[in-house]
N, C-alpha and C positions, 0 to 999 in steps of 0.2 A: 539615717544615711540615704542618699539618693539611690533609688532602685530603678534598674533598667531591665525591661523585658526584651529578650532576644528570641526571635522565632525563626527556626530553620525549616527546610522543606521536608526533611525526614529525621527520624529519631537518631539514626546513625550519625548524621551530620551534626546535630545538636550535641550529641555525646562527644564526638571527636573534637569539635570546636571548643567545647567547655574544657575538655582534658588538656588541649594545647594551651589555651589562654590562661588556665589556672595552674599550669605546670603540674598536672595530676593531683590537684588538691580540692577539686570540686566535690561537693556532696550531692547525693541524689535523693529525691523523694518522688512519691507517686502523684500522678495527675488523675483526672477522672477517666482518661483513656489508659488502659494498661499497656498499650503499645507506644505511648508517647510520654516519656518520663520528664522530670524537671530537674535541672542541674543548677547548683548555686555556688558562687564563689565571689570573693572580693577582688576588685580590679581598680586600676587608676585610669579614669576616663574623664574627659573635659577638664583636665587639670585638677581633679578632685577624686577622692576615694568613693567608689560606688559599689553597690551590690548587684552583680550580674545574675539574672535569672534566665536560663536557657531552656526553651521547650521547642516543640515542633508540631507541624501538621503532618499529614501523610498525602502529599500531593494536593490536588484541588479539594477544598472543603465545601465549595458551592457548586451548584449545578444549574444550568439554564434549561428550563422545561416549560411545557404548556400548562395552563390551568386545568383543573380537573374536568371541566366540561369538554375539553378537546382531547382527552387521553384515550377515549374509547375508539379503537381503530375502526370498527364497523359502523359506528353511528356518526362519524365525522367525515364530511366530504374532504378529501385530501387538499383540494385547492384552497380551502379556508385556512389551512395551516400557514400559508404565506403571509396572512394578516392577523392571525390569532394572537391574543395577548400571551407574552412569555414573561416568566419571572425567574430571577436568580436568587436561590436561597440555599441554606446549609443542607447538605444531604443527611439522610438518616444515619449513615455510618460515621459522620463527623460530629454528631451532637455532643459526644463526650469531649472531643477536642475543643469544640466551641465553649463548653463550660469551663474547661481549664484556662483558656485564653482570657475569657471574661473575668474569671476570678482573679487571675494574676495581674491583669492590666490596671485594675482599679487601685492597686497598691503601688503602681509605678508612675513615674513622671515622664519616662522616655520609652519609645518603642523602636527597636532596630530590626529591620527585615534582613534575614540571611538566606532567603530562598535562592535557587539557582539563577544565575545572571543571564537569562534568556527571556524570550517573550512569555512563555508559560510561567516561569518563575516570577516575573514582574506581576502578572495577573494574580497568581496565588498570593503574592505579597499584598496586593490591594484587597483581596478577600479578607485577609487578616486585618488590614487597616480599617475596612468598612465595619468589621465587628467591634473594633476598639474605639473608634472616634466617638460614637454616641455615648459611650460610658465614661469618658474621661475628658473633661474640659481642659484645654490648653495642653493636650498631650503632644509632646515633641516626637516627630517621626523621622527616622533616617533609614537609609539604604546602605548596606555593606556590600561593596563590590569586590569579589574575589574569584579566582580561577582555579584554586587548588586548596585542599585542606591541609595546610602546613602552618607552623607557627609564624613564619615570616609573612605569609599571605594574610593570615587572620589579623595580625597586629597592624599590618599595612592598611587593611580595610578599615579598622577602627580609627586609625589616624587620619583617614581620608573619607569619612562618611559623606554621602551625598543624599539628595532628595530622590524619592522614588519617581519613576518616569511614567506619568499617567497616560501619555500617548501610546506607549508600548502596550500597556494594559488594555487600553481602549481598542487597539487592533485585535487583541485576543477576544474581547467581548463581541466584536463584530463577527469574527470568524466563528465563534461558538454559536451565535444566534443563526447565522447563515447555515452552518452545518446542521443545526437542529431542524430548521424549517425545510431546507432542501431535502435532507436525508429522510425526514419523517414523511413528507408528502410523497416522494417517489417510492420509498420503502413500503409504506402502507399500500399504495396503489398497486404496485407490481406484485407484492406478496399475496394480497388477497385475490388478485385476479389469477395469478398462476396457480395458486393453491386450488382455486375453484375449477379452473379449466383443465389443468394438467395433473391434478392429483398429488401435488407435493404435500409432504407431511404437514399437518397443521401447526407443528412446532418449529418448522423450518422458516427462518426469516430470510427473505431474498432482498438483501439490503442494497441501497444505493448510497454512494458517497461521492462527492465531487472530486475527491482524490482517488478513491478506490477504483472508479470506473476508468479514468484515463490510465491508471496503472495496469488494470486488466486489458485495456485497449492496446497497449504496447505488446503484450503477450499474444493477444489474438491476431494482431496485425502481422507479427513475425510468423506465427503459425500458418496463417493463410498464405503468406508469401511463399512459405516452404511447400505447402500443399498444392498451390497452383503453379509452382515453378515448372517450367518446361526446359529441360537441358538442351543445350546447343552443342553440336560437335565443332571442334576446332583442330587445327593442325599447326605444328611448330617444328622447327629444325634445331637439333642439338648437335654440338661439336665436342669431341673429346680428343685429348692429346696426351700421349705418354712419351716422356723424353727418353733419351738413351740411358739416362741414369735411373730410369724407372719411376720418375716423379710423374704424378698424374694431375691433369688440369681439365676442368669442364667449363666450356664457354656457352653462354646463353645468347639467344638471338635478340638483336636490338629491336626487331619488330614485335617480339614476344610471341604472338600467335596470330593466325588468320582464320576467319570463319568460313572461307571458301576453299574447297579442296583443290580446284584446278589451278588457281594462281600460286598456291603453295607448292604444288607439284612442279609447276614450271620453274619456279625459283630453285627448287631442289635439283632439278635436272641441269640447270645452268651451273650450279655449284659442283655437281658431280662431273660435268664436262671439264671443268678446270678447278680441281680441288686444292690447289696450292694456296696456303694461308700466309698472309704477310702481317707482321706486327706493325700497326699504325701508330700506336701510342702506348707509353708506359709511364704511369704516374704514381708517385708515392707522397703521402701526406700524413700529418699527424691526425689522429682520430680520438675523440673524447667520447666516453659514455657517461652521461650526466648522472650525478647522484640524485636521489629523490628530493623533491621539495618538502618543506615542513608539512606535517601531517594534520589534515582536518578530518572531520567526521565522515564525510562521504568517502574519502580515500581509505580511511581505516576500515569501513564496512566492505568496500570493494576488495581490499587486500585480504581481509579475514575470510571473505567468501572464496577467493581464488586460491590462497595459499594455505589456509587453515581449514577450509571446508566448513566454515561456521556460517549460519544464517545471520542476516543483518540484525534480527531481533535478539538472537543469543549474544551476538557481539556487543550490542548496546547494554544488555543486562550485565555481562561480565565487566565491561568498561565502567559501568556505574559502581560495581562492587570495588574495583581497583581504585576508583576515585574516592569512595567513602573510606577506604583504608589509607588514604593519603599517598598512594603509590604513583598516581598519574594526575595530570592536570584535568580540568573539566573536559569531559569527552564530547560535549555537544558544541562544536564551534565551526564556523565557516572560514576561520582565519588560517592562512598558510604562510604568514609572515611573522617572524620573531621580532617583537619590538626591541628597539635598541636598549631600553632600560633593563631588559632581562639579562642577568649575569649567567651565561651558559657554563662558565668554568666549573662551578660547584656541582652542577647537574651532571656533567661528564665525570667529575671526580667520584661521584656516588657509585659509579659503575666500574671503577678501576680495579676492584678486587675480585670481580667475577671471573671464574675460570674460563667461561666461554668467550667473553668479549672484553675482559679486563685489559689485556695487552693492547688491543686496538684502542680502547679508551685512553690509555696512556699515550699512545701515538698522537691522538687528537689533542691531548693536553700539551704535548711537546710542540706541536705545530700551531696550536691555538685554534679553538673552534670557529669555523667560518660557515654559518648556515646558508643553504641555498633556499632563498625565499620565493614564494609564489607571488600572486598579484591580488589576493583577496584578503579582506579583513572585515570582521563584523564589529570591530571597535569595542568588543566586550571581553573576549577571551583570547589568549595566545594559542598557538598550535598545540596539539596534544603531544605531551612529552612526559618522560618519567620524572617524578619529583624526589623520590628517594628509593633506596634499595630495600627490598622486603626483608624484614627481620623475623618473619614468621612463615609458616607453611602456606603455600598456595595450592589450590586445586589444579588438576592437569590443564583444564581449560583456562583458568586464570593465568597460569604460568605461560601457556602458549601465547595468549594475547599480550601479556606483559613483555614477553621476549620480542614479539613483533614490534611493539612500540619502542622498546629500547634500541633494537637493531636499526629501526627506521631513523630514530633520533640521531644515533651515532653516525649513521651513513650520511644523514643530512648535513651534519656539521663538520664532515671530513672533506675529502677531495675527490674530484671526478677521476674515473679510471682513464688511463692513457694508453694509446697504442699507435701502431703504424699501419696504415691501410695502403695496399697496392692495387691498382686497377690496370688491366691490360686489355687493349682493344686490337682486334685482328679483323682483316677483311679477306673474304673469299668470294671471288666473282662479283665484287662490288656490294656484297652483303656483309654487314658488320655484326660482330659477336664480341661479347665482353666477359671478362672473368675478374673477380675481386678476391683479395686475401687479406688477412689481418694477423698481426703479431702484437700481443699485449706486452707493453713495457712495464706499466705500474697498475696493479689491480686496485689499490687504494680502497675506496668504499666497498668494493666487491669482497674484500676480505671479511667484512662483518655482515654485509647484506646478502644473506644466502638465498634470498628470494629472486635475485636477478642473475641472469647468465649472460656471458659474453664469450663466445667460442672463437678460438683461434682457427685460422685456416691458412696454411702456408702454401704459397704458389712456387712453381719452378721459376728459374731465372730466365727472363726473355730480354733480348736487346731490340731496340728500335730498328725497324726495317728487316728484322730477321724473318726468314721464310721457313716453312715446314709443311709437311703433309700430315693432316690430322689422322689420328689412329682410327677414328670412327666419325662418320657423318650420318645422321639418322633423321628421317622425317617421321615424327610421332603424332599419333592421333589421341585426342582427349575430349572431354566434354565438360561443360560448365556444371557446377554443383550448386544445389539449393543452399540458401543461407541457413546457418545453424539456428536452432531455437535459442532463446535468451537464457543466459545464466543470471543469477541474482546480481552479480557485478555489472553485467550489461544493463539490467533493468534499473538499478540504482543510478547508473550513468545517464540513462534516458530521462529518468525522473528529475535529476539535477539539471540536465540540459534544458528541459522544457518547463522548469519551475513548478513541478508537481510536489506539493508538500515542502517540508524543510529538512535540513540535515537530521533533525531530531525525530522526524516522523516517518521517514522513508520505510524503515523496518516495520513499523506498525501497519502501514497500508499494505505492504507485501504479505505480512502475516494474516491480515484480515481477509484478503481475497482467497487465501488458502483455507481459512476457517469456514468461509461461506461456500466452499466447494465450487468456486468459479475456476480454479486452476490447481495444478499440482506440480510437484517437482519430480521428474523422472529419475531413473537410475543413474543417468549421466549428469544429474544436478542441473537440469535445464527445465524451464517451465513449459508445460503443456496445458492448454485450456481444457477444462471439462465441458461437457455438453451444455450445461447451464450457462457457463461463461460465454460460450460461442453463440448460443441463442440470444442472450441479452445484448451482446455487442452488435451482432448482425442486425437485430431488430431495430435498435436505436439508430444505428448508422443508416439504415434504409429511410428513416424519417428525416435525415438531413440535419439533425440538431447537433451532431458532433459531441454527444454526451460521453462517448468513450474516447474522445480526442482531448489533447491537453490544453486547448486554447482557452476555454472558459475558466478553468482553475488557474492557469498561469496568469491570466489577467487579474484575477482576484488577488493572487499572491503579490503581484506588483502594487496593487492598490493598498494592501495591508502594509507593505513596506513604506509606501508614501505616508500612511497614517503615522507610523513609527517615527518618521523623519519630519513630521509636521507639515507635509505638503498636501495632505488631503483631510477632509472633515469626516470623522467616523460616521455621522448620521447620513451624510450624502452618499458615502460608499455603500452603506447598508441598504438605503432606499433603492439605489441604482441596481444593486445585485438582486434584491428581492424582486423588483419589477422584471428583470431580465429572466430569471429562472421561473417566475410565474408564467410568463408568456411561453417559455419552452414547455412547461408542464401542460398548459392548456393545449398547445399544438400537439404534444405527445398523446394526450387523451383522444384527440380527434383521429390520429393515425394509429391507434393502438392495434388495429388489425395487422399491421406490419410486424409488430412484435409477436403476435399470435402465430403468424405465418412462419416466422423464424423458429419459434419454439416447436411448432409442429414438425419442422424439418428434423429435429433431434429427438422429440419425445412422442411423435405420432399425433394424430388428430385429437382435438379436445373432445370431452364429453362422450367417451365410448359407451358408458353405462347411463341409463336414463335416471334423472332425478325424480323423486317422488313429488306428489302434490304438496304444496307448502303448508306449514302451519301458519296461523295468523301472524302477521308481522307488520311493522310500520312501513310506510312507503320508502322507496329508495331515497338516499340522502342527497343525491346530486346527479350530474350528467355522466358519471363514470360507471354507473351500473353496479356499484358495490354496496349492497344493503347491509344492515347491521348483522354482525356475527358475534363472536365472543369478544369480551373486553380484553385489552392487553396492557401490560405495564409499560408505559412509555417514558419512564424515568431515563431509560437509555434506549435509544431507537434500535441499537444493535442487539439488545437483549432478546433472548427467546421468549415468546409470549407464554404466560403461565396459564394453563388450562387444567383444572382439577378433574374434569371428566370430558369424554368425547363431545365435541360441539354438535349442534343440530346441523343438517346439511346446509352448506353455504349457498345462498342465493338460489333456492330451488325454482324450477320452472313450473308453470301453473297449467292445470286443466283449463281449456278454453271453452267459451260458448260458441254460438253458431258462427261458422266461418265459411266463405265460399270455397269451392273446390275446382280443380281443373278437370279436363275431360276424362282423366284416369281415376278420378275420385280422391286425389291427394288433397288434403285440406290446405287452406291458406292460413299463415301464421299472423301474428300481430303486425308484421311488416308488410302485410298484403302480398307476400311472396309464397311460392310453393314450399310447404314444409318438407323436411328431409326425413326419410324413413330409415331407422336404425334398428339394430337387434341387440338384445341383452346378451353379453358374452360371459358374464361372471356366472360361475357355478351357483345354482340355487333354484328355488321354485320358479323364478321368472326367466331362466336361461332359455334363449331361443325365442322369447316373446318380442314382437315388433312394437315399435312406438314411433310417434312423430315428434319432431322438434324443429325449431328454426334452423335453416341452413346458412343464413347470411349474417346474422347479427347476434352476438352473445348477450346483448342487453335486452333482447326480446325474450319474454318469459313463456313463450308458447310451449305446451307439452300435452300429448294425449297418447294413451295406449291405442294401438290399432284395433284391437278387438272390442274396444268400447265405442268405436265409431258406428253409428246406426244411420240408415238413410232417413232423410227428412221427408215428411208428407207434403211439404210445400213444393217439392220439385225444384226446377231451376238450377240443378247442379249443385245443391247445397247438402251438407250432411250435418246431422245433429250430434253434438258431443254432449256428454253429461253436463247439464247446466249447473250442477254443483256436485260436491264430493259425495253426498249421500246418495244421489241418483246412481252414480257410478258404482258405489258399493252395493246398492240394492240389486242392480243388474248382475253383478258378479255373484252375489249370494243366491239369486234365483237360479242361475245357470250352473253354479258349482256345488250347491248344497241342497240336497233333498230332505235333510233332517231339520228338525226344529231347533237343533243345537246351534247357538250363535257362534259363528267362526271367530277365531282369534285374529286380531288386527295388529299390524306393526305399530310400535309406539312412536315411530318417527313420521311415517307417511300415511298412517291410518289405513293402509291397504291390507288385504288379506293375502294369504299364501306365503308369507315369510314373517320373520320377527326382526326386532331392532338390530340384532347381531349381524344378520346377513342381508340387511336392507340394501338394494342395489344403489341407493343414493350415496352410500358411504364411499364409493369408489369414483365419484364424479370429480 
């Protein structure tokens, strides 16, 4: 019998699809991976009986990474990473999945890819294809296109199999390689530098991502707008009127407000001289409150954040679970237009028996569902909508999100709310004032969509040309207020507007900058930047490269879209972007002092404690002043470096030989500048001891203890420093020890007076 290998993106998807297509008759057996089972059943496909074999991957099974020679953070100049060889291979965690797929495909004549129908899913599909093609000659390969895990959707996909889209997969390959090169270069450079200068924990990765930083930039920009905001006073005039029947009406000034006190006071005096009000216009018109458009991913994340107080990351995790259970359509979509071929009637009918919204669903069925569509489509998935009613228990969070999706869907396919709006215009001393009121006639979608409010406001009855004396005329003072910090909903909207990330990745980028301690969410669920985030953004902004602005990444996203549509060549896009970011990186390294200055603003001056004389080490690897330290696992640039024991002091400064001094006896450093005198502040044997180091350039290795400086016999304003480490130690032994007992030395810096545990270099 013809055997067909089907590969889904997750085990739950494979299990559900096999259950639906086999009508609960599929058998299960184990694969090499205990998390990815194999399901088998007979099916009619290609007009013949076939044996369907369903298995799965667990997301990406391959990873883009550097060769071993470039994985050591400290021994690799970061600029090399823009041109270093990269390879894409199966990750260690996916080796068992690889074995299963290879074992099964050799027995099959056809491969069907059932991964998610988005860019990442297409790329994962090609990872599977690239495993299988070399093992099976003449293997037929197809792509199943589906948007929900239901019987109708699965059978429709099998009846309309297509070819995988290599262009979409190529766009992901380009994005992965760029993210690796850009992220690795900037992450290594700034992590090593800031750890060395500002004492960050050696396990803390200070990562850079071309989506992370613009996302952080939005938060910092709004924060600084608020911090630097200077309120301005303004004045306005308000009019109130209470009729003889006791009805109350408030009129607002047509000018709204004035920022000058004297002109406003003059107008107020004119009004008070002749306060008779005359009705100049009375208008009544129908008013509609539009129902929501069909739901896409970005709007779902924003709604869940505002209405359910869920983070974007949590929203997507729950939506994925609902999708796997077959309760909603695919949750990652840019589409807000229901295609005409979708029959909405049965989708509404599924909800007719619910006690909360069943009656409303029946009203929609009676009138016929009429969706309000938006303007966007990704031509892959329909808007997010419920596919069936749950037949089992949902968690509280699952139930909340499912309810939001159902209510949004029912509101979308119902009718707009209708009301009557009345506006009244009056004039007092040639100054105009307005009042508006609303009476709701038909709530329609508002009956089910509890997330929207439309408040009635009834006005007294006024006739055209009617005159009256206001009950109250007041000149009030106020002041402008600073803009609010961003909510997650605001942030997602900005990312969407400026093309940062995709609907599927917004939540991940927001979570990442919180994990990195660049920002936090305050008690009002608004984002506040941390000191680290402020220092990074301000430093890079001073360089003028706009690394925290959206322009560079938005341009890349547009080019990736062009690759998907066949309008751009992947190799050309890759080369152009690498060249662009390489130049930005080189320019950044030249101006790195600006980043140091910004970090100093929040963390204090670098190098408060002196480093020890260095152990033997290889020369610096490049122009960035970051010599070898400890090796790091670079399989994932955002992973924390693994260090089994405390590292040796990072890039220690060196005892120097003869240097010229100025008139006060301060030595010259390697830069031929006056060295800076500092004092050890850490508790320990060296506390209070003075030392010299370079005061201008952190790439200068100059260091000397002040009490080791001795006058030179040569005169000429020069001083002799210990010409090697042994000389310095002998001088200290002769002056500090009268015994023949050899003093104990530090295992790190080889100096006496302290041990490895309290070596002052550990706090540099």
